[in-house]
LUMTI-254031 format. One record per residue (C-alpha): x, y, z; residue in one letter. Coordinates in pm, 1 decimal, always signed. Each point is the difference from the previous one (the first is absolute). Layout:
// LUMTI-254031
rec x->X, y->Y, z->Z, pake->a;
...
//
This chain:
// LUMTI-254031
rec x->+0.0, y->+0.0, z->+0.0, pake->m;
rec x->+127.0, y->+348.3, z->-88.3, pake->v;
rec x->-136.5, y->+313.0, z->+168.9, pake->e;
rec x->+74.5, y->+370.0, z->-41.0, pake->l;
rec x->+67.1, y->+147.7, z->+345.1, pake->k;
rec x->+142.6, y->+340.4, z->+85.5, pake->h;
rec x->+149.5, y->+51.0, z->-349.5, pake->d;
rec x->+169.9, y->-338.9, z->+11.5, pake->g;
rec x->-78.2, y->-356.2, z->-97.2, pake->l;
rec x->-46.7, y->-281.1, z->+248.6, pake->e;
rec x->+32.8, y->-355.4, z->-126.3, pake->f;
rec x->-151.5, y->-237.6, z->+256.4, pake->s;
rec x->-36.8, y->-377.1, z->+4.6, pake->f;
rec x->-233.3, y->-93.5, z->+288.8, pake->p;
rec x->-54.1, y->-342.7, z->-154.7, pake->e;
rec x->+372.0, y->-67.3, z->+53.6, pake->v;
rec x->+56.7, y->+162.5, z->+342.3, pake->h;
rec x->-154.5, y->+291.8, z->+196.1, pake->p;
rec x->+331.2, y->+188.3, z->-15.9, pake->n;
rec x->+82.8, y->-75.2, z->-363.3, pake->a;
rec x->-17.8, y->+357.2, z->-132.6, pake->a;
rec x->+222.3, y->+252.5, z->-171.6, pake->l;
rec x->-38.9, y->+376.7, z->-35.9, pake->g;
rec x->+143.3, y->+179.5, z->-302.9, pake->v;
rec x->+35.9, y->+379.2, z->-7.6, pake->a;
rec x->+103.1, y->+190.9, z->-311.7, pake->f;
rec x->+231.5, y->+274.6, z->+117.4, pake->q;
rec x->+80.3, y->+329.9, z->-165.6, pake->r;
rec x->+369.0, y->+81.1, z->+8.6, pake->t;
rec x->+280.9, y->+205.8, z->-147.5, pake->l;
rec x->+111.1, y->-88.7, z->-348.5, pake->r;
rec x->+371.9, y->-56.1, z->+38.9, pake->i;
rec x->+229.8, y->+136.5, z->-272.4, pake->p;
rec x->+41.2, y->-230.2, z->-300.0, pake->d;
rec x->+372.2, y->+77.8, z->-29.3, pake->d;
rec x->+171.7, y->-339.5, z->+32.0, pake->g;
rec x->+78.0, y->+39.3, z->+372.6, pake->s;
rec x->-134.0, y->-239.0, z->+265.6, pake->d;
rec x->-219.9, y->+188.1, z->+247.9, pake->y;
rec x->-127.9, y->-104.5, z->+344.5, pake->p;
rec x->-371.9, y->-45.8, z->+67.7, pake->l;
rec x->-208.9, y->+317.9, z->-24.3, pake->p;
rec x->-278.3, y->+66.7, z->+253.0, pake->p;
rec x->-368.3, y->-77.0, z->-22.2, pake->g;
rec x->-212.7, y->+310.9, z->-57.9, pake->l;
rec x->-335.7, y->-154.7, z->+81.9, pake->g;
rec x->-222.7, y->-249.0, z->-177.6, pake->a;
rec x->-146.9, y->+55.2, z->-345.0, pake->f;
rec x->-381.8, y->+21.3, z->+9.3, pake->p;
rec x->-168.3, y->-315.5, z->-129.2, pake->l;
rec x->-344.1, y->-43.8, z->-155.1, pake->s;
rec x->-198.7, y->-299.4, z->-120.7, pake->h;
rec x->+7.6, y->-23.5, z->-379.9, pake->v;
rec x->-359.2, y->-128.7, z->+4.3, pake->d;
rec x->-120.2, y->+328.8, z->+150.7, pake->d;
rec x->+92.0, y->+184.9, z->-322.2, pake->f;
rec x->-91.9, y->-249.0, z->-268.7, pake->g;
rec x->-121.6, y->+262.4, z->-248.4, pake->a;
rec x->+320.6, y->+204.5, z->+16.5, pake->k;
rec x->+287.7, y->-249.9, z->-0.6, pake->v;
rec x->+137.6, y->-218.3, z->-282.9, pake->p;
rec x->-204.5, y->-315.0, z->-68.3, pake->a;
rec x->+299.3, y->-223.0, z->+80.0, pake->a;
rec x->+6.3, y->+137.9, z->+354.1, pake->w;
rec x->-356.4, y->-113.4, z->+57.0, pake->i;
rec x->+88.9, y->-342.6, z->-138.2, pake->e;
rec x->+292.1, y->-33.6, z->+241.7, pake->h;
rec x->-166.9, y->+166.4, z->+299.1, pake->g;
rec x->+219.0, y->+109.9, z->+287.5, pake->g;
rec x->+81.8, y->+353.3, z->+108.4, pake->v;
rec x->+156.9, y->+311.4, z->-147.7, pake->m;
rec x->+229.2, y->+275.6, z->+125.4, pake->l;
rec x->+123.4, y->+330.5, z->-146.5, pake->p;
rec x->+362.7, y->+75.7, z->-90.4, pake->m;
rec x->+159.8, y->+296.0, z->-169.5, pake->y;
rec x->+218.5, y->-68.5, z->-300.4, pake->q;
rec x->+353.4, y->-83.4, z->+123.8, pake->a;
rec x->-121.7, y->-42.8, z->+360.5, pake->e;
rec x->+144.2, y->-287.1, z->+206.3, pake->a;
rec x->-158.3, y->-250.7, z->+237.5, pake->m;
rec x->+93.1, y->-282.4, z->+234.8, pake->w;
rec x->-200.9, y->-284.4, z->+150.3, pake->l;
rec x->-19.9, y->-53.0, z->+375.1, pake->n;
rec x->-86.0, y->-351.0, z->+127.3, pake->f;
rec x->-135.2, y->-74.6, z->+347.1, pake->q;
rec x->-77.3, y->-357.0, z->+100.1, pake->a;
rec x->-251.6, y->-40.6, z->+281.9, pake->r;
rec x->+143.7, y->-63.3, z->+345.5, pake->h;
rec x->-99.5, y->-315.8, z->+190.6, pake->d;
rec x->+9.6, y->+67.4, z->+375.6, pake->d;
rec x->-11.6, y->-369.4, z->+93.1, pake->e;
rec x->+315.4, y->-72.1, z->-199.1, pake->r;
rec x->+160.8, y->+344.8, z->+26.3, pake->d;
rec x->+69.1, y->+19.5, z->-373.5, pake->c;
rec x->-147.1, y->+123.5, z->-327.7, pake->e;
rec x->-178.6, y->-245.9, z->-228.0, pake->y;
rec x->+226.3, y->-62.4, z->-303.5, pake->p;
rec x->-130.9, y->+69.3, z->-348.8, pake->c;
rec x->+159.8, y->-27.5, z->-343.2, pake->a;
rec x->-61.1, y->+300.6, z->-226.9, pake->i;
rec x->+30.4, y->+11.7, z->-376.5, pake->m;
rec x->+25.5, y->+350.8, z->-147.7, pake->v;
rec x->-19.4, y->+76.4, z->-371.4, pake->a;
rec x->+15.7, y->+327.5, z->-190.5, pake->a;
rec x->-257.8, y->-67.3, z->-267.2, pake->g;
rec x->+83.2, y->-357.0, z->-96.3, pake->t;
rec x->+369.7, y->+9.0, z->+102.7, pake->i;
rec x->+109.8, y->-142.9, z->+333.5, pake->n;
rec x->+187.0, y->+269.1, z->+195.1, pake->a;
rec x->+233.2, y->-253.3, z->+165.5, pake->v;
rec x->+82.2, y->-250.3, z->-275.5, pake->s;
rec x->-77.4, y->+197.4, z->-316.6, pake->g;
rec x->-205.5, y->-292.9, z->-129.4, pake->s;
rec x->-355.8, y->+16.9, z->-140.8, pake->p;
rec x->-290.3, y->-24.9, z->+243.6, pake->w;
rec x->-81.3, y->-344.5, z->+133.0, pake->t;
rec x->-231.8, y->-122.2, z->+274.7, pake->n;
rec x->+269.8, y->-229.7, z->+137.5, pake->q;
rec x->+276.4, y->+75.6, z->+247.9, pake->l;
rec x->+345.8, y->-80.3, z->-134.8, pake->g;
rec x->+344.7, y->-40.6, z->+155.0, pake->r;
rec x->+235.6, y->-27.1, z->-299.3, pake->e;
rec x->-0.9, y->+297.4, z->-10.2, pake->p;
rec x->-208.2, y->+114.5, z->+295.4, pake->q;
rec x->-293.2, y->+205.8, z->-129.3, pake->n;
rec x->-153.6, y->+121.6, z->+327.4, pake->y;
rec x->+67.1, y->+168.7, z->+334.0, pake->l;
rec x->-66.1, y->-127.4, z->+350.9, pake->v;
rec x->-154.7, y->+215.0, z->+274.0, pake->a;
rec x->+79.5, y->+77.3, z->+277.0, pake->p;
rec x->+363.5, y->-59.0, z->-106.7, pake->d;
rec x->-47.0, y->+247.6, z->-288.9, pake->q;
rec x->-158.5, y->+315.9, z->+146.4, pake->p;
rec x->-22.3, y->+193.7, z->-326.6, pake->w;
rec x->+78.8, y->+10.0, z->-370.7, pake->l;
rec x->+109.3, y->+316.0, z->-182.5, pake->d;
rec x->+60.1, y->-123.8, z->-352.7, pake->g;
rec x->+135.0, y->-254.2, z->-247.7, pake->f;
rec x->+269.3, y->-239.7, z->+126.4, pake->c;
rec x->+285.0, y->+49.4, z->-249.4, pake->i;
rec x->+292.7, y->-148.3, z->+195.2, pake->e;
rec x->+84.7, y->-125.0, z->+347.3, pake->r;
rec x->-72.0, y->+280.9, z->+242.8, pake->g;
rec x->-112.5, y->+252.5, z->-265.0, pake->v;
rec x->-340.3, y->+91.4, z->-141.2, pake->i;
rec x->-119.7, y->+260.0, z->-248.9, pake->r;
rec x->-274.9, y->+215.5, z->+146.6, pake->q;
rec x->-363.7, y->-35.2, z->-110.5, pake->f;
rec x->-76.8, y->+314.0, z->-207.4, pake->v;
rec x->-337.4, y->+68.3, z->-165.9, pake->a;
rec x->+2.8, y->+73.3, z->-372.9, pake->m;
rec x->-280.9, y->+20.4, z->-257.0, pake->p;
rec x->-91.3, y->-337.9, z->-142.9, pake->l;
rec x->+69.0, y->-21.1, z->-372.2, pake->g;
rec x->+311.2, y->+219.6, z->-5.7, pake->d;
rec x->+238.5, y->-295.3, z->+29.8, pake->g;
rec x->+149.0, y->+85.4, z->+341.7, pake->y;
rec x->-165.5, y->-267.1, z->+218.2, pake->s;
rec x->+173.8, y->-326.8, z->+84.2, pake->a;
rec x->-290.5, y->-186.8, z->-157.7, pake->e;
rec x->+37.0, y->+183.2, z->-331.8, pake->e;
rec x->+379.0, y->-34.8, z->-7.4, pake->q;
rec x->-11.8, y->-377.8, z->+55.2, pake->i;
rec x->-316.3, y->-104.5, z->-185.2, pake->t;
rec x->-35.7, y->+281.2, z->-251.8, pake->g;
rec x->-363.6, y->+41.1, z->+108.1, pake->k;
rec x->-178.4, y->+250.3, z->+223.0, pake->a;
rec x->-244.3, y->-266.1, z->+117.8, pake->e;
rec x->-86.6, y->+59.4, z->+365.6, pake->h;
rec x->+205.7, y->+272.4, z->+170.9, pake->g;
rec x->-39.7, y->+52.4, z->+373.6, pake->g;
rec x->+80.4, y->-278.0, z->+244.3, pake->l;
rec x->-110.1, y->-354.6, z->+66.1, pake->q;
rec x->+29.2, y->-148.2, z->+349.6, pake->l;
rec x->-43.9, y->-361.5, z->+105.6, pake->m;
rec x->+25.5, y->-97.7, z->+366.3, pake->v;
rec x->+42.4, y->-358.5, z->+118.0, pake->v;
rec x->-28.0, y->-88.7, z->+372.2, pake->p;
rec x->+207.3, y->-265.2, z->+171.4, pake->m;
rec x->-184.5, y->-328.5, z->+52.9, pake->k;
rec x->-158.6, y->-15.8, z->+343.7, pake->r;
rec x->+162.0, y->-326.5, z->+106.1, pake->n;
rec x->+341.6, y->+128.2, z->-108.3, pake->v;
rec x->-50.7, y->+329.6, z->+181.2, pake->y;
rec x->-106.2, y->-164.3, z->+326.8, pake->e;
rec x->+294.1, y->-241.2, z->-20.2, pake->r;
rec x->+258.8, y->+266.1, z->-79.1, pake->r;
rec x->-138.5, y->+256.2, z->+246.4, pake->f;
rec x->-121.8, y->-171.7, z->+319.2, pake->p;
rec x->-195.5, y->+190.7, z->+261.8, pake->k;
rec x->+206.8, y->+180.4, z->+260.6, pake->v;
rec x->-104.9, y->+5.1, z->+367.2, pake->p;
rec x->+150.2, y->+339.0, z->+85.6, pake->h;
rec x->+78.1, y->+312.9, z->-201.4, pake->r;
rec x->+230.6, y->+285.5, z->+92.8, pake->r;
rec x->-184.3, y->+240.0, z->-231.4, pake->w;
rec x->-363.9, y->+73.2, z->-50.1, pake->q;
rec x->-149.2, y->+272.0, z->-213.8, pake->g;
rec x->-297.1, y->+79.4, z->-211.9, pake->t;
rec x->-43.5, y->-53.9, z->-371.4, pake->v;
rec x->-257.3, y->+169.6, z->-220.4, pake->e;
rec x->-297.0, y->-224.4, z->-71.4, pake->e;
rec x->+73.6, y->+8.4, z->-371.4, pake->s;
rec x->+362.7, y->-108.4, z->+54.0, pake->g;
rec x->+119.3, y->+295.7, z->-206.8, pake->l;
rec x->+272.1, y->+242.2, z->+95.8, pake->v;
rec x->+14.5, y->+318.0, z->-201.1, pake->f;
rec x->+269.0, y->+190.1, z->+77.8, pake->c;
rec x->-244.9, y->+1222.0, z->-2545.5, pake->c;
rec x->-255.2, y->-237.2, z->-94.4, pake->c;
rec x->+39.4, y->-289.7, z->-239.3, pake->a;
rec x->-249.0, y->-285.7, z->-35.0, pake->g;
rec x->-171.6, y->-131.9, z->+312.6, pake->p;
rec x->+190.1, y->-331.2, z->+16.7, pake->e;
rec x->+345.7, y->-12.4, z->+157.7, pake->m;
rec x->+266.1, y->-270.8, z->+17.1, pake->g;
rec x->+303.0, y->-40.8, z->+225.2, pake->l;
rec x->+340.5, y->+65.5, z->-151.7, pake->a;
rec x->+347.6, y->-50.6, z->+153.4, pake->p;
rec x->+139.2, y->+317.0, z->+155.0, pake->g;
rec x->+310.8, y->+73.2, z->+205.0, pake->g;
rec x->+215.7, y->-260.2, z->+172.2, pake->r;
rec x->-61.3, y->-69.0, z->+369.0, pake->m;
rec x->+166.4, y->-222.0, z->+258.5, pake->r;
rec x->-257.9, y->-260.5, z->+101.6, pake->q;
rec x->+29.6, y->-374.9, z->+52.7, pake->e;
rec x->-271.8, y->-242.2, z->-109.7, pake->i;
rec x->+32.1, y->-293.1, z->+239.0, pake->y;
rec x->-0.4, y->-369.1, z->-80.1, pake->n;
rec x->-298.4, y->-197.9, z->+125.8, pake->d;
rec x->+116.5, y->-161.9, z->+328.3, pake->p;
rec x->-278.1, y->-263.0, z->-18.7, pake->y;
rec x->-74.2, y->-296.9, z->-224.7, pake->d;
rec x->-197.4, y->+59.7, z->-319.4, pake->l;
rec x->-250.7, y->-263.3, z->+115.3, pake->a;
rec x->-72.4, y->+207.6, z->+313.3, pake->d;
rec x->-214.7, y->+244.5, z->-200.1, pake->w;
rec x->-373.4, y->-59.5, z->-42.2, pake->d;
rec x->-22.6, y->+84.4, z->-370.6, pake->i;
rec x->-360.7, y->-125.4, z->-14.2, pake->a;
rec x->-99.2, y->+287.7, z->+232.5, pake->a;
rec x->+179.3, y->+272.1, z->-202.2, pake->a;
rec x->-172.5, y->+335.0, z->-56.7, pake->s;
rec x->+75.9, y->+230.2, z->-296.6, pake->r;
rec x->-81.6, y->+368.2, z->-54.7, pake->c;
rec x->+56.9, y->+257.4, z->-275.3, pake->f;
rec x->+112.3, y->+348.6, z->+103.2, pake->v;
rec x->-60.3, y->+239.9, z->-287.7, pake->h;
rec x->+193.5, y->+326.5, z->-21.7, pake->i;
rec x->-183.4, y->+301.1, z->-137.6, pake->v;
rec x->+162.0, y->+327.6, z->-98.8, pake->n;
rec x->-66.9, y->+253.6, z->+276.7, pake->s;
rec x->-174.3, y->+240.0, z->-238.8, pake->c;
rec x->-244.5, y->-270.9, z->-104.2, pake->d;
rec x->-52.5, y->-95.0, z->+365.0, pake->w;
rec x->-185.4, y->+331.1, z->+40.9, pake->c;
rec x->-222.9, y->-74.6, z->-298.8, pake->r;
rec x->-74.2, y->-358.0, z->+107.2, pake->i;
rec x->-50.2, y->+41.0, z->+374.7, pake->t;
rec x->-80.9, y->+374.0, z->+26.3, pake->e;
rec x->+258.8, y->+14.9, z->+276.2, pake->r;
rec x->+332.3, y->+186.0, z->-11.9, pake->p;
rec x->+320.0, y->-206.1, z->-19.9, pake->p;
rec x->+267.7, y->+31.3, z->+268.8, pake->p;
rec x->+230.4, y->+301.3, z->-17.3, pake->t;
rec x->+317.8, y->-43.5, z->-200.6, pake->t;
rec x->+278.5, y->-158.9, z->+208.7, pake->p;
rec x->+320.4, y->+188.5, z->+85.4, pake->p;
rec x->+303.7, y->-59.4, z->-215.8, pake->t;
rec x->+303.8, y->-190.9, z->+123.7, pake->a;
rec x->+196.8, y->+326.9, z->-4.5, pake->r;
rec x->-257.3, y->+176.2, z->+220.4, pake->q;
rec x->+4.0, y->-292.9, z->+241.3, pake->y;
rec x->+379.0, y->-12.2, z->+16.3, pake->a;
rec x->+19.3, y->+377.7, z->+47.5, pake->a;
rec x->-222.0, y->-35.1, z->+308.0, pake->a;
rec x->+254.3, y->-253.7, z->+138.9, pake->r;
rec x->-269.6, y->-257.2, z->+62.3, pake->l;
rec x->+100.5, y->-368.1, z->+36.3, pake->p;
rec x->+34.3, y->-276.1, z->-257.5, pake->w;
rec x->-5.6, y->-364.9, z->+105.9, pake->f;
rec x->+181.0, y->-332.3, z->-22.2, pake->d;
rec x->-160.5, y->-328.8, z->+106.0, pake->y;
rec x->+218.5, y->-262.6, z->+165.3, pake->y;
rec x->-93.4, y->-367.2, z->+46.6, pake->n;
rec x->+299.3, y->-199.9, z->+115.9, pake->e;
rec x->-171.3, y->-337.0, z->-55.6, pake->t;
rec x->-147.0, y->+63.2, z->-346.8, pake->g;
rec x->+175.5, y->-98.9, z->-322.7, pake->k;
rec x->-75.8, y->+201.1, z->-312.2, pake->a;
rec x->-107.3, y->-139.6, z->-336.9, pake->v;
rec x->+240.5, y->+55.1, z->-288.0, pake->a;
rec x->-223.7, y->+228.6, z->-204.9, pake->g;
rec x->-147.4, y->-36.2, z->-346.0, pake->s;
rec x->+203.2, y->+23.4, z->-320.5, pake->a;
rec x->-319.0, y->+91.4, z->-188.4, pake->a;
rec x->-71.3, y->+289.1, z->+236.1, pake->l;
rec x->+365.1, y->+107.1, z->+3.8, pake->a;
rec x->-19.9, y->+33.4, z->-378.1, pake->g;
rec x->-284.6, y->+251.8, z->+11.3, pake->l;
rec x->+69.7, y->+362.4, z->-82.9, pake->k;
rec x->-77.7, y->+239.7, z->+280.2, pake->s;
rec x->-237.3, y->+290.5, z->-58.6, pake->v;
rec x->+295.1, y->+237.5, z->-42.5, pake->a;
rec x->+175.8, y->-235.4, z->-242.9, pake->e;
rec x->-316.8, y->-55.6, z->-199.9, pake->m;
rec x->-68.1, y->+373.1, z->-8.3, pake->g;
rec x->+348.4, y->+68.0, z->-131.8, pake->k;
rec x->-49.8, y->-258.5, z->-275.3, pake->a;
rec x->-333.1, y->+163.2, z->-90.1, pake->k;
rec x->+147.6, y->+351.2, z->+24.4, pake->r;
rec x->-251.2, y->+80.0, z->+270.4, pake->q;
rec x->+34.0, y->+133.6, z->+355.3, pake->a;
rec x->-250.3, y->-208.0, z->+201.0, pake->p;
rec x->+154.0, y->+62.8, z->+343.1, pake->l;
rec x->-11.1, y->+354.3, z->+134.7, pake->p;
rec x->+226.1, y->+74.7, z->+298.2, pake->e;
rec x->+233.7, y->-293.8, z->-66.8, pake->n;
rec x->+318.0, y->+161.3, z->+136.1, pake->d;
rec x->+221.0, y->-207.3, z->+230.9, pake->s;
rec x->-32.6, y->+76.7, z->+370.8, pake->v;
rec x->+242.4, y->-39.7, z->+292.6, pake->p;
rec x->-97.4, y->-249.9, z->+269.6, pake->i;
rec x->+136.1, y->+86.8, z->+343.2, pake->d;
rec x->-251.7, y->-150.8, z->+242.9, pake->r;
rec x->-88.1, y->-369.2, z->-20.6, pake->v;
rec x->-194.0, y->-182.5, z->+274.1, pake->v;
rec x->+49.4, y->-376.7, z->+25.9, pake->t;
rec x->-318.2, y->-198.2, z->+66.3, pake->l;
rec x->+46.3, y->-351.1, z->+138.5, pake->r;
rec x->-212.6, y->-309.9, z->-45.5, pake->a;
rec x->-186.6, y->-160.1, z->+287.4, pake->g;
rec x->-200.6, y->+287.1, z->+150.0, pake->l;
rec x->-377.8, y->-32.7, z->+0.8, pake->r;
rec x->-241.1, y->+292.7, z->-47.9, pake->p;
rec x->+5.2, y->+209.5, z->+314.2, pake->g;
rec x->+308.0, y->-170.0, z->+147.5, pake->q;
rec x->+279.2, y->+221.3, z->+130.0, pake->v;
rec x->+355.8, y->-126.6, z->-42.2, pake->r;
rec x->+144.3, y->-37.6, z->+349.3, pake->e;
rec x->+343.6, y->+117.9, z->+106.3, pake->f;
rec x->+252.2, y->-282.9, z->+20.5, pake->q;
rec x->+278.0, y->+66.8, z->+252.1, pake->a;
//
């Protein structure tokens, strides 16, 4: 079951386990410079607003109605990242593991392969939450991604168009697969005492110039981010219970026409953010091992490279910026938990 809650999606699997649920938030962020340098993680600037496609059937493309799902507005050349929050199980003091497949249009953002409804390991074509807290882009090599950047569908910039030659779907596809109940209860036994207790939102979510209406995701600047290997067995995932959802991206100008609501304000540029001396981030997980990255995705041209080849300038404010304040975030802290001082 997929529900829209608080401008995020909640995938829940009550038929598998009461705590088998995953929240996905679509975060606005800075578009990092597409200059060949490897940047740390930019901040979240709040969630994109989401709406049901079915609520606007007379105003959206027919294919969107066929696929269902939700839609969100993005400005041309705006960036996004995905935040994942698995539901916490108080009895076992852990989050319920879920496998997540993410595709830009029909192209898998981890493996670079065409969409499939099956999880794969050679190469791995999915993420695992809670081990993977977020995804900012296309996995091009070990420890490096290219940022998700919205570009008009049909102009040739999107990953889908570069690989398949077709502007077929655009937007995002998500498929979430819960861990099998018997595997979960075996791997994560109940604990009699807990040192920490907190509250979790009921939904399980934590939110921290016009072209055509349809947008696709293209590879932007390079960012340091590891996509972790699945620490479990492939047979541990309950593929029969999988849930899939389309997330359509509509140009912000057309969002006004379709929904009669204003889009979010334009985000600050990376230069404005850096000038304010606000922090960037690195994520550190000492137990996780990163996947090697996709040769197909590594071969894509970035938006800046594609624009140069087309003799266009698709990225305003693409100057390099100095990074002088980076905060390291460590794995293992639950929502609301404060890291204690260790003498």
